[in-house]
C-alpha positions as protocol buffer text, in pm:
chain_id: "A"
residue {
  index: 1
  type: MET
  ca { x: -2159 y: 1116 z: -981 }
}
residue {
  index: 2
  type: ASP
  ca { x: -1972 y: 882 z: -716 }
}
residue {
  index: 3
  type: PHE
  ca { x: -1783 y: 1145 z: -558 }
}
residue {
  index: 4
  type: LEU
  ca { x: -2140 y: 1264 z: -402 }
}
residue {
  index: 5
  type: ARG
  ca { x: -2124 y: 952 z: -214 }
}
residue {
  index: 6
  type: GLY
  ca { x: -2012 y: 957 z: 166 }
}
residue {
  index: 7
  type: LEU
  ca { x: -2068 y: 1341 z: 158 }
}
residue {
  index: 8
  type: MET
  ca { x: -2100 y: 1439 z: 538 }
}
residue {
  index: 9
  type: LEU
  ca { x: -2071 y: 1806 z: 555 }
}
residue {
  index: 10
  type: GLY
  ca { x: -2380 y: 1928 z: 772 }
}
residue {
  index: 11
  type: GLN
  ca { x: -2378 y: 1617 z: 959 }
}
residue {
  index: 12
  type: TYR
  ca { x: -2400 y: 1613 z: 1348 }
}
residue {
  index: 13
  type: VAL
  ca { x: -2199 y: 1324 z: 1528 }
}
residue {
  index: 14
  type: PRO
  ca { x: -2334 y: 1353 z: 1846 }
}
residue {
  index: 15
  type: ALA
  ca { x: -2114 y: 1263 z: 2145 }
}
residue {
  index: 16
  type: GLU
  ca { x: -2001 y: 1405 z: 2481 }
}
residue {
  index: 17
  type: SER
  ca { x: -1681 y: 1567 z: 2476 }
}
residue {
  index: 18
  type: PRO
  ca { x: -1509 y: 1900 z: 2521 }
}
residue {
  index: 19
  type: VAL
  ca { x: -1547 y: 2015 z: 2147 }
}
residue {
  index: 20
  type: HIS
  ca { x: -1934 y: 1943 z: 2181 }
}
residue {
  index: 21
  type: ARG
  ca { x: -1947 y: 2131 z: 2509 }
}
residue {
  index: 22
  type: LEU
  ca { x: -1818 y: 2439 z: 2350 }
}
residue {
  index: 23
  type: ASP
  ca { x: -2054 y: 2737 z: 2290 }
}
residue {
  index: 24
  type: PRO
  ca { x: -2164 y: 2738 z: 1919 }
}
residue {
  index: 25
  type: ARG
  ca { x: -2081 y: 3094 z: 1856 }
}
residue {
  index: 26
  type: THR
  ca { x: -1705 y: 3015 z: 1971 }
}
residue {
  index: 27
  type: LYS
  ca { x: -1689 y: 2737 z: 1721 }
}
residue {
  index: 28
  type: ILE
  ca { x: -1863 y: 2946 z: 1441 }
}
residue {
  index: 29
  type: LEU
  ca { x: -1606 y: 3214 z: 1517 }
}
residue {
  index: 30
  type: GLY
  ca { x: -1314 y: 3014 z: 1582 }
}
residue {
  index: 31
  type: THR
  ca { x: -1412 y: 2840 z: 1210 }
}
residue {
  index: 32
  type: MET
  ca { x: -1422 y: 3145 z: 1046 }
}
residue {
  index: 33
  type: TRP
  ca { x: -1083 y: 3247 z: 1230 }
}
residue {
  index: 34
  type: LEU
  ca { x: -969 y: 2899 z: 1109 }
}
residue {
  index: 35
  type: VAL
  ca { x: -1065 y: 2983 z: 722 }
}
residue {
  index: 36
  type: GLY
  ca { x: -908 y: 3307 z: 743 }
}
residue {
  index: 37
  type: VAL
  ca { x: -534 y: 3173 z: 879 }
}
residue {
  index: 38
  type: LEU
  ca { x: -563 y: 2925 z: 616 }
}
residue {
  index: 39
  type: PHE
  ca { x: -600 y: 3215 z: 355 }
}
residue {
  index: 40
  type: ALA
  ca { x: -341 y: 3375 z: 507 }
}
residue {
  index: 41
  type: THR
  ca { x: -73 y: 3131 z: 519 }
}
residue {
  index: 42
  type: ARG
  ca { x: 197 y: 3081 z: 247 }
}
residue {
  index: 43
  type: SER
  ca { x: 383 y: 2798 z: 387 }
}
residue {
  index: 44
  type: LEU
  ca { x: 355 y: 2426 z: 372 }
}
residue {
  index: 45
  type: ALA
  ca { x: 474 y: 2405 z: 743 }
}
residue {
  index: 46
  type: GLY
  ca { x: 180 y: 2638 z: 843 }
}
residue {
  index: 47
  type: LEU
  ca { x: -32 y: 2384 z: 685 }
}
residue {
  index: 48
  type: VAL
  ca { x: 102 y: 2086 z: 843 }
}
residue {
  index: 49
  type: VAL
  ca { x: 73 y: 2294 z: 1222 }
}
residue {
  index: 50
  type: LEU
  ca { x: -308 y: 2329 z: 1102 }
}
residue {
  index: 51
  type: THR
  ca { x: -363 y: 1996 z: 993 }
}
residue {
  index: 52
  type: ALA
  ca { x: -230 y: 1863 z: 1333 }
}
residue {
  index: 53
  type: PHE
  ca { x: -412 y: 2143 z: 1504 }
}
residue {
  index: 54
  type: LEU
  ca { x: -735 y: 1995 z: 1317 }
}
residue {
  index: 55
  type: GLY
  ca { x: -682 y: 1651 z: 1414 }
}
residue {
  index: 56
  type: GLY
  ca { x: -642 y: 1719 z: 1765 }
}
residue {
  index: 57
  type: VAL
  ca { x: -1000 y: 1895 z: 1755 }
}
residue {
  index: 58
  type: LEU
  ca { x: -1131 y: 1567 z: 1632 }
}
residue {
  index: 59
  type: ALA
  ca { x: -936 y: 1352 z: 1902 }
}
residue {
  index: 60
  type: ALA
  ca { x: -1081 y: 1614 z: 2131 }
}
residue {
  index: 61
  type: GLY
  ca { x: -1434 y: 1543 z: 1974 }
}
residue {
  index: 62
  type: ARG
  ca { x: -1423 y: 1180 z: 1985 }
}
residue {
  index: 63
  type: ILE
  ca { x: -1460 y: 1147 z: 1632 }
}
residue {
  index: 64
  type: ALA
  ca { x: -1263 y: 894 z: 1445 }
}
residue {
  index: 65
  type: PRO
  ca { x: -1003 y: 995 z: 1175 }
}
residue {
  index: 66
  type: ALA
  ca { x: -1093 y: 760 z: 938 }
}
residue {
  index: 67
  type: TYR
  ca { x: -1485 y: 896 z: 953 }
}
residue {
  index: 68
  type: ALA
  ca { x: -1348 y: 1241 z: 873 }
}
residue {
  index: 69
  type: VAL
  ca { x: -1118 y: 1139 z: 597 }
}
residue {
  index: 70
  type: ARG
  ca { x: -1447 y: 931 z: 452 }
}
residue {
  index: 71
  type: GLY
  ca { x: -1623 y: 1256 z: 444 }
}
residue {
  index: 72
  type: LEU
  ca { x: -1344 y: 1424 z: 252 }
}
residue {
  index: 73
  type: ARG
  ca { x: -1346 y: 1196 z: -31 }
}
residue {
  index: 74
  type: PRO
  ca { x: -1625 y: 1367 z: -240 }
}
residue {
  index: 75
  type: VAL
  ca { x: -1428 y: 1701 z: -275 }
}
residue {
  index: 76
  type: PHE
  ca { x: -1093 y: 1492 z: -386 }
}
residue {
  index: 77
  type: TRP
  ca { x: -1218 y: 1575 z: -763 }
}
residue {
  index: 78
  type: LEU
  ca { x: -1267 y: 1939 z: -674 }
}
residue {
  index: 79
  type: VAL
  ca { x: -903 y: 1964 z: -533 }
}
residue {
  index: 80
  type: GLY
  ca { x: -766 y: 1752 z: -833 }
}
residue {
  index: 81
  type: ILE
  ca { x: -929 y: 2017 z: -1073 }
}
residue {
  index: 82
  type: ALA
  ca { x: -784 y: 2275 z: -899 }
}
residue {
  index: 83
  type: VAL
  ca { x: -457 y: 2131 z: -888 }
}
residue {
  index: 84
  type: VAL
  ca { x: -478 y: 2033 z: -1264 }
}
residue {
  index: 85
  type: PHE
  ca { x: -576 y: 2395 z: -1362 }
}
residue {
  index: 86
  type: GLN
  ca { x: -277 y: 2544 z: -1170 }
}
residue {
  index: 87
  type: VAL
  ca { x: -13 y: 2291 z: -1302 }
}
residue {
  index: 88
  type: LEU
  ca { x: -129 y: 2349 z: -1655 }
}
residue {
  index: 89
  type: PHE
  ca { x: -211 y: 2690 z: -1678 }
}
residue {
  index: 90
  type: GLY
  ca { x: -4 y: 2891 z: -1415 }
}
residue {
  index: 91
  type: ASP
  ca { x: 271 y: 3139 z: -1422 }
}
residue {
  index: 92
  type: SER
  ca { x: 519 y: 2933 z: -1704 }
}
residue {
  index: 93
  type: GLY
  ca { x: 825 y: 3032 z: -1542 }
}
residue {
  index: 94
  type: GLY
  ca { x: 1038 y: 2841 z: -1339 }
}
residue {
  index: 95
  type: HIS
  ca { x: 1243 y: 2503 z: -1384 }
}
residue {
  index: 96
  type: VAL
  ca { x: 1054 y: 2321 z: -1658 }
}
residue {
  index: 97
  type: LEU
  ca { x: 981 y: 1956 z: -1647 }
}
residue {
  index: 98
  type: PHE
  ca { x: 737 y: 1901 z: -1902 }
}
residue {
  index: 99
  type: ARG
  ca { x: 700 y: 2070 z: -2206 }
}
residue {
  index: 100
  type: ARG
  ca { x: 464 y: 2004 z: -2550 }
}
residue {
  index: 101
  type: GLY
  ca { x: 313 y: 2245 z: -2749 }
}
residue {
  index: 102
  type: PRO
  ca { x: 156 y: 2509 z: -2527 }
}
residue {
  index: 103
  type: LEU
  ca { x: 135 y: 2312 z: -2218 }
}
residue {
  index: 104
  type: VAL
  ca { x: 422 y: 2389 z: -1987 }
}
residue {
  index: 105
  type: VAL
  ca { x: 469 y: 2225 z: -1628 }
}
residue {
  index: 106
  type: THR
  ca { x: 672 y: 2366 z: -1383 }
}
residue {
  index: 107
  type: ARG
  ca { x: 798 y: 2228 z: -1085 }
}
residue {
  index: 108
  type: GLU
  ca { x: 717 y: 2602 z: -907 }
}
residue {
  index: 109
  type: ASN
  ca { x: 358 y: 2522 z: -1063 }
}
residue {
  index: 110
  type: LEU
  ca { x: 356 y: 2139 z: -928 }
}
residue {
  index: 111
  type: ALA
  ca { x: 430 y: 2263 z: -593 }
}
residue {
  index: 112
  type: ALA
  ca { x: 175 y: 2551 z: -598 }
}
residue {
  index: 113
  type: GLY
  ca { x: -58 y: 2351 z: -697 }
}
residue {
  index: 114
  type: ALA
  ca { x: -20 y: 2065 z: -436 }
}
residue {
  index: 115
  type: PHE
  ca { x: -12 y: 2353 z: -173 }
}
residue {
  index: 116
  type: TYR
  ca { x: -351 y: 2497 z: -301 }
}
residue {
  index: 117
  type: GLY
  ca { x: -480 y: 2137 z: -306 }
}
residue {
  index: 118
  type: TYR
  ca { x: -384 y: 2095 z: 51 }
}
residue {
  index: 119
  type: ARG
  ca { x: -531 y: 2399 z: 145 }
}
residue {
  index: 120
  type: LEU
  ca { x: -861 y: 2345 z: -13 }
}
residue {
  index: 121
  type: ILE
  ca { x: -905 y: 1979 z: 175 }
}
residue {
  index: 122
  type: LEU
  ca { x: -821 y: 2174 z: 512 }
}
residue {
  index: 123
  type: LEU
  ca { x: -1091 y: 2438 z: 404 }
}
residue {
  index: 124
  type: VAL
  ca { x: -1350 y: 2187 z: 397 }
}
residue {
  index: 125
  type: ALA
  ca { x: -1227 y: 1991 z: 687 }
}
residue {
  index: 126
  type: ALA
  ca { x: -1244 y: 2285 z: 942 }
}
residue {
  index: 127
  type: THR
  ca { x: -1599 y: 2365 z: 831 }
}
residue {
  index: 128
  type: THR
  ca { x: -1686 y: 1977 z: 829 }
}
residue {
  index: 129
  type: VAL
  ca { x: -1561 y: 1953 z: 1215 }
}
residue {
  index: 130
  type: MET
  ca { x: -1782 y: 2227 z: 1323 }
}
residue {
  index: 131
  type: THR
  ca { x: -2085 y: 2074 z: 1176 }
}
residue {
  index: 132
  type: PHE
  ca { x: -1971 y: 1743 z: 1323 }
}
residue {
  index: 133
  type: THR
  ca { x: -1993 y: 1901 z: 1670 }
}
residue {
  index: 134
  type: THR
  ca { x: -2256 y: 2126 z: 1647 }
}
residue {
  index: 135
  type: SER
  ca { x: -2621 y: 2032 z: 1630 }
}
residue {
  index: 136
  type: SER
  ca { x: -2880 y: 2227 z: 1438 }
}
residue {
  index: 137
  type: VAL
  ca { x: -3038 y: 2410 z: 1710 }
}
residue {
  index: 138
  type: GLU
  ca { x: -2710 y: 2517 z: 1853 }
}
residue {
  index: 139
  type: LEU
  ca { x: -2596 y: 2650 z: 1491 }
}
residue {
  index: 140
  type: THR
  ca { x: -2928 y: 2860 z: 1497 }
}
residue {
  index: 141
  type: ASP
  ca { x: -2880 y: 2979 z: 1844 }
}
residue {
  index: 142
  type: GLY
  ca { x: -2520 y: 3080 z: 1798 }
}
residue {
  index: 143
  type: LEU
  ca { x: -2544 y: 3237 z: 1426 }
}
residue {
  index: 144
  type: GLU
  ca { x: -2893 y: 3438 z: 1568 }
}
residue {
  index: 145
  type: ARG
  ca { x: -2710 y: 3600 z: 1855 }
}
residue {
  index: 146
  type: LEU
  ca { x: -2395 y: 3677 z: 1676 }
}
residue {
  index: 147
  type: LEU
  ca { x: -2609 y: 3840 z: 1424 }
}
residue {
  index: 148
  type: ARG
  ca { x: -2827 y: 4028 z: 1713 }
}
residue {
  index: 149
  type: PRO
  ca { x: -2628 y: 4343 z: 1727 }
}
residue {
  index: 150
  type: PHE
  ca { x: -2714 y: 4421 z: 1318 }
}
residue {
  index: 151
  type: ARG
  ca { x: -3102 y: 4385 z: 1392 }
}
residue {
  index: 152
  type: ARG
  ca { x: -3062 y: 4746 z: 1444 }
}
residue {
  index: 153
  type: VAL
  ca { x: -2994 y: 4813 z: 1064 }
}
residue {
  index: 154
  type: GLY
  ca { x: -3292 y: 4555 z: 973 }
}
residue {
  index: 155
  type: VAL
  ca { x: -3079 y: 4265 z: 943 }
}
residue {
  index: 156
  type: PRO
  ca { x: -3362 y: 3973 z: 1021 }
}
residue {
  index: 157
  type: ALA
  ca { x: -3095 y: 3778 z: 1277 }
}
residue {
  index: 158
  type: HIS
  ca { x: -3336 y: 3515 z: 1360 }
}
residue {
  index: 159
  type: GLU
  ca { x: -3468 y: 3431 z: 993 }
}
residue {
  index: 160
  type: LEU
  ca { x: -3129 y: 3450 z: 839 }
}
residue {
  index: 161
  type: ALA
  ca { x: -2992 y: 3228 z: 1116 }
}
residue {
  index: 162
  type: LEU
  ca { x: -3242 y: 2972 z: 1071 }
}
residue {
  index: 163
  type: MET
  ca { x: -3254 y: 2955 z: 672 }
}
residue {
  index: 164
  type: MET
  ca { x: -2877 y: 2947 z: 688 }
}
residue {
  index: 165
  type: THR
  ca { x: -2897 y: 2632 z: 919 }
}
residue {
  index: 166
  type: ILE
  ca { x: -3133 y: 2451 z: 724 }
}
residue {
  index: 167
  type: ALA
  ca { x: -2963 y: 2494 z: 408 }
}
residue {
  index: 168
  type: LEU
  ca { x: -2650 y: 2365 z: 572 }
}
residue {
  index: 169
  type: ARG
  ca { x: -2836 y: 2026 z: 731 }
}
residue {
  index: 170
  type: PHE
  ca { x: -3009 y: 1959 z: 409 }
}
residue {
  index: 171
  type: ILE
  ca { x: -2692 y: 1950 z: 190 }
}
residue {
  index: 172
  type: PRO
  ca { x: -2648 y: 1558 z: 275 }
}
residue {
  index: 173
  type: THR
  ca { x: -3035 y: 1541 z: 201 }
}
residue {
  index: 174
  type: LEU
  ca { x: -3019 y: 1664 z: -109 }
}
residue {
  index: 175
  type: PHE
  ca { x: -2747 y: 1458 z: -234 }
}
residue {
  index: 176
  type: GLU
  ca { x: -2893 y: 1141 z: -142 }
}
residue {
  index: 177
  type: GLU
  ca { x: -3183 y: 1254 z: -299 }
}
residue {
  index: 178
  type: THR
  ca { x: -2985 y: 1282 z: -626 }
}
residue {
  index: 179
  type: GLU
  ca { x: -2832 y: 968 z: -608 }
}
residue {
  index: 180
  type: THR
  ca { x: -3156 y: 776 z: -551 }
}
residue {
  index: 181
  type: ILE
  ca { x: -3328 y: 980 z: -892 }
}
residue {
  index: 182
  type: MET
  ca { x: -3034 y: 910 z: -1048 }
}
residue {
  index: 183
  type: LYS
  ca { x: -3052 y: 531 z: -994 }
}
residue {
  index: 184
  type: ALA
  ca { x: -3384 y: 547 z: -1094 }
}
residue {
  index: 185
  type: GLN
  ca { x: -3329 y: 683 z: -1414 }
}
residue {
  index: 186
  type: MET
  ca { x: -3040 y: 467 z: -1502 }
}
residue {
  index: 187
  type: ALA
  ca { x: -3284 y: 173 z: -1434 }
}
residue {
  index: 188
  type: ARG
  ca { x: -3501 y: 299 z: -1689 }
}
residue {
  index: 189
  type: GLY
  ca { x: -3208 y: 334 z: -1966 }
}
residue {
  index: 190
  type: ALA
  ca { x: -3041 y: 704 z: -1843 }
}
residue {
  index: 191
  type: GLU
  ca { x: -2683 y: 737 z: -1948 }
}
residue {
  index: 192
  type: PHE
  ca { x: -2492 y: 970 z: -1713 }
}
residue {
  index: 193
  type: ALA
  ca { x: -2120 y: 820 z: -1749 }
}
residue {
  index: 194
  type: ARG
  ca { x: -2094 y: 803 z: -2154 }
}
residue {
  index: 195
  type: GLY
  ca { x: -2040 y: 1024 z: -2427 }
}
residue {
  index: 196
  type: SER
  ca { x: -1855 y: 1376 z: -2427 }
}
residue {
  index: 197
  type: LEU
  ca { x: -1864 y: 1660 z: -2160 }
}
residue {
  index: 198
  type: VAL
  ca { x: -2147 y: 1815 z: -2359 }
}
residue {
  index: 199
  type: ALA
  ca { x: -2402 y: 1488 z: -2381 }
}
residue {
  index: 200
  type: ARG
  ca { x: -2322 y: 1450 z: -1998 }
}
residue {
  index: 201
  type: ALA
  ca { x: -2443 y: 1769 z: -1902 }
}
residue {
  index: 202
  type: ARG
  ca { x: -2756 y: 1760 z: -2127 }
}
residue {
  index: 203
  type: ALA
  ca { x: -2821 y: 1397 z: -1959 }
}
residue {
  index: 204
  type: LEU
  ca { x: -2825 y: 1575 z: -1663 }
}
residue {
  index: 205
  type: ILE
  ca { x: -3101 y: 1822 z: -1720 }
}
residue {
  index: 206
  type: PRO
  ca { x: -3344 y: 1540 z: -1667 }
}
residue {
  index: 207
  type: LEU
  ca { x: -3178 y: 1520 z: -1327 }
}
residue {
  index: 208
  type: LEU
  ca { x: -3249 y: 1853 z: -1242 }
}
residue {
  index: 209
  type: VAL
  ca { x: -3626 y: 1895 z: -1269 }
}
residue {
  index: 210
  type: PRO
  ca { x: -3765 y: 1617 z: -1032 }
}
residue {
  index: 211
  type: LEU
  ca { x: -3467 y: 1716 z: -780 }
}
residue {
  index: 212
  type: PHE
  ca { x: -3599 y: 2076 z: -789 }
}
residue {
  index: 213
  type: VAL
  ca { x: -3965 y: 1951 z: -747 }
}
residue {
  index: 214
  type: GLY
  ca { x: -3873 y: 1718 z: -463 }
}
residue {
  index: 215
  type: ALA
  ca { x: -3670 y: 2032 z: -284 }
}
residue {
  index: 216
  type: PHE
  ca { x: -3951 y: 2250 z: -298 }
}
residue {
  index: 217
  type: ARG
  ca { x: -4196 y: 1922 z: -169 }
}
residue {
  index: 218
  type: ARG
  ca { x: -3982 y: 1931 z: 80 }
}
residue {
  index: 219
  type: ALA
  ca { x: -3941 y: 2263 z: 188 }
}
residue {
  index: 220
  type: ASP
  ca { x: -4297 y: 2300 z: 209 }
}
residue {
  index: 221
  type: ALA
  ca { x: -4367 y: 2016 z: 405 }
}
residue {
  index: 222
  type: LEU
  ca { x: -4088 y: 2136 z: 651 }
}
residue {
  index: 223
  type: ALA
  ca { x: -4293 y: 2501 z: 663 }
}
residue {
  index: 224
  type: LEU
  ca { x: -4609 y: 2346 z: 754 }
}
residue {
  index: 225
  type: ALA
  ca { x: -4429 y: 2143 z: 1020 }
}
residue {
  index: 226
  type: MET
  ca { x: -4303 y: 2430 z: 1190 }
}
residue {
  index: 227
  type: GLU
  ca { x: -4632 y: 2606 z: 1158 }
}
residue {
  index: 228
  type: ALA
  ca { x: -4815 y: 2288 z: 1309 }
}
residue {
  index: 229
  type: ARG
  ca { x: -4564 y: 2337 z: 1611 }
}
residue {
  index: 230
  type: GLY
  ca { x: -4661 y: 2700 z: 1658 }
}
residue {
  index: 231
  type: TYR
  ca { x: -4332 y: 2870 z: 1517 }
}
residue {
  index: 232
  type: ARG
  ca { x: -4398 y: 3211 z: 1503 }
}
residue {
  index: 233
  type: GLY
  ca { x: -4029 y: 3376 z: 1432 }
}
residue {
  index: 234
  type: GLY
  ca { x: -3798 y: 3437 z: 1675 }
}
residue {
  index: 235
  type: GLU
  ca { x: -3987 y: 3671 z: 1869 }
}
residue {
  index: 236
  type: HIS
  ca { x: -4094 y: 3617 z: 2249 }
}
residue {
  index: 237
  type: ARG
  ca { x: -3897 y: 3252 z: 2198 }
}
residue {
  index: 238
  type: THR
  ca { x: -3780 y: 3109 z: 2497 }
}
residue {
  index: 239
  type: ARG
  ca { x: -3462 y: 2848 z: 2506 }
}
residue {
  index: 240
  type: MET
  ca { x: -3417 y: 2559 z: 2715 }
}
residue {
  index: 241
  type: LYS
  ca { x: -3017 y: 2638 z: 2729 }
}
residue {
  index: 242
  type: GLU
  ca { x: -2949 y: 2969 z: 2753 }
}
residue {
  index: 243
  type: LEU
  ca { x: -2578 y: 3036 z: 2573 }
}
residue {
  index: 244
  type: ARG
  ca { x: -2334 y: 3123 z: 2812 }
}
residue {
  index: 245
  type: VAL
  ca { x: -1924 y: 3157 z: 2795 }
}
residue {
  index: 246
  type: ALA
  ca { x: -1741 y: 2934 z: 2970 }
}
residue {
  index: 247
  type: VAL
  ca { x: -1365 y: 2910 z: 3111 }
}
residue {
  index: 248
  type: ARG
  ca { x: -1322 y: 2654 z: 2809 }
}
residue {
  index: 249
  type: ASP
  ca { x: -1454 y: 2868 z: 2538 }
}
residue {
  index: 250
  type: TYR
  ca { x: -1160 y: 3145 z: 2672 }
}
residue {
  index: 251
  type: VAL
  ca { x: -920 y: 2853 z: 2654 }
}
residue {
  index: 252
  type: ALA
  ca { x: -1039 y: 2730 z: 2276 }
}
residue {
  index: 253
  type: ALA
  ca { x: -994 y: 3089 z: 2143 }
}
residue {
  index: 254
  type: GLY
  ca { x: -645 y: 3124 z: 2330 }
}
residue {
  index: 255
  type: MET
  ca { x: -533 y: 2803 z: 2173 }
}
residue {
  index: 256
  type: LEU
  ca { x: -647 y: 2936 z: 1815 }
}
residue {
  index: 257
  type: LEU
  ca { x: -430 y: 3245 z: 1877 }
}
residue {
  index: 258
  type: VAL
  ca { x: -142 y: 3069 z: 1949 }
}
residue {
  index: 259
  type: VAL
  ca { x: -174 y: 2845 z: 1656 }
}
residue {
  index: 260
  type: ALA
  ca { x: -249 y: 3128 z: 1432 }
}
residue {
  index: 261
  type: ALA
  ca { x: 48 y: 3302 z: 1536 }
}
residue {
  index: 262
  type: ILE
  ca { x: 258 y: 3011 z: 1484 }
}
residue {
  index: 263
  type: VAL
  ca { x: 168 y: 2910 z: 1111 }
}
residue {
  index: 264
  type: LEU
  ca { x: 136 y: 3306 z: 1026 }
}
residue {
  index: 265
  type: LEU
  ca { x: 534 y: 3309 z: 1120 }
}
residue {
  index: 266
  type: PRO
  ca { x: 744 y: 3492 z: 836 }
}
residue {
  index: 267
  type: PRO
  ca { x: 900 y: 3225 z: 584 }
}
residue {
  index: 268
  type: SER
  ca { x: 1224 y: 3331 z: 677 }
}
residue {
  index: 269
  type: VAL
  ca { x: 1176 y: 3215 z: 1043 }
}
residue {
  index: 270
  type: TRP
  ca { x: 1056 y: 2877 z: 905 }
}
residue {
  index: 271
  type: ARG
  ca { x: 1344 y: 2818 z: 683 }
}
residue {
  index: 272
  type: ALA
  ca { x: 1613 y: 2945 z: 1004 }
}
residue {
  index: 273
  type: VAL
  ca { x: 1411 y: 2666 z: 1216 }
}
residue {
  index: 274
  type: ALA
  ca { x: 1446 y: 2396 z: 931 }
}
residue {
  index: 275
  type: GLY
  ca { x: 1817 y: 2497 z: 888 }
}
residue {
  index: 276
  type: ARG
  ca { x: 1900 y: 2448 z: 1285 }
}
């Protein structure tokens, strides 16, 4: 499980930047909007525009590109699997590049696999940028304010926002604990990288038991700590910093709309621009 090393999803990078100062609701809704645009785009040029936009956000957030790319390395294996499945099991029509028995590789499937893999990387990158620039408290407050209108139909807005934020922030911790348990078991002679796929899957069973026990123990300790500090849910809760939408949030929303309009241009428009 070397791909777990370097996972940065859920980590916060404290800094003074325009992106950090944005309202958390703007960043949450903006990330959801970017994800929707990524799923809607059908052109490679659109993905390139989104890549440039995310690069600009990283620069404005004072986050080193190398640091962000290092955090994406653990998802490359997932991208590779998605690309292989698309290439080998996609539509067999088109210009055939390789054929051996039932396996057929076409130029169209290669292009589609690269496109979907690239899009998957951008999906993870958009979410990671949000967590890089938004603290746990801000995420909880932003989610709670966004879910507050649904309280009229019985949705526990505060509890749901807190649960989602804690789950997101504990992702790196759980992966670090997984790596620690694996190293301890490997020191006792456990094998995780040898044998068939079934043997490797069976070898993971002893790993899951201590991992779940540790997760429950950590959750119990967190609950006790929250109760000891007087946590009683969202009722009558006061905040040191109230959320307010500023001019910079409207500017950021306008930039997102412009980028979406450019990305979602019809392919015929992109071909016409490339032809010129």
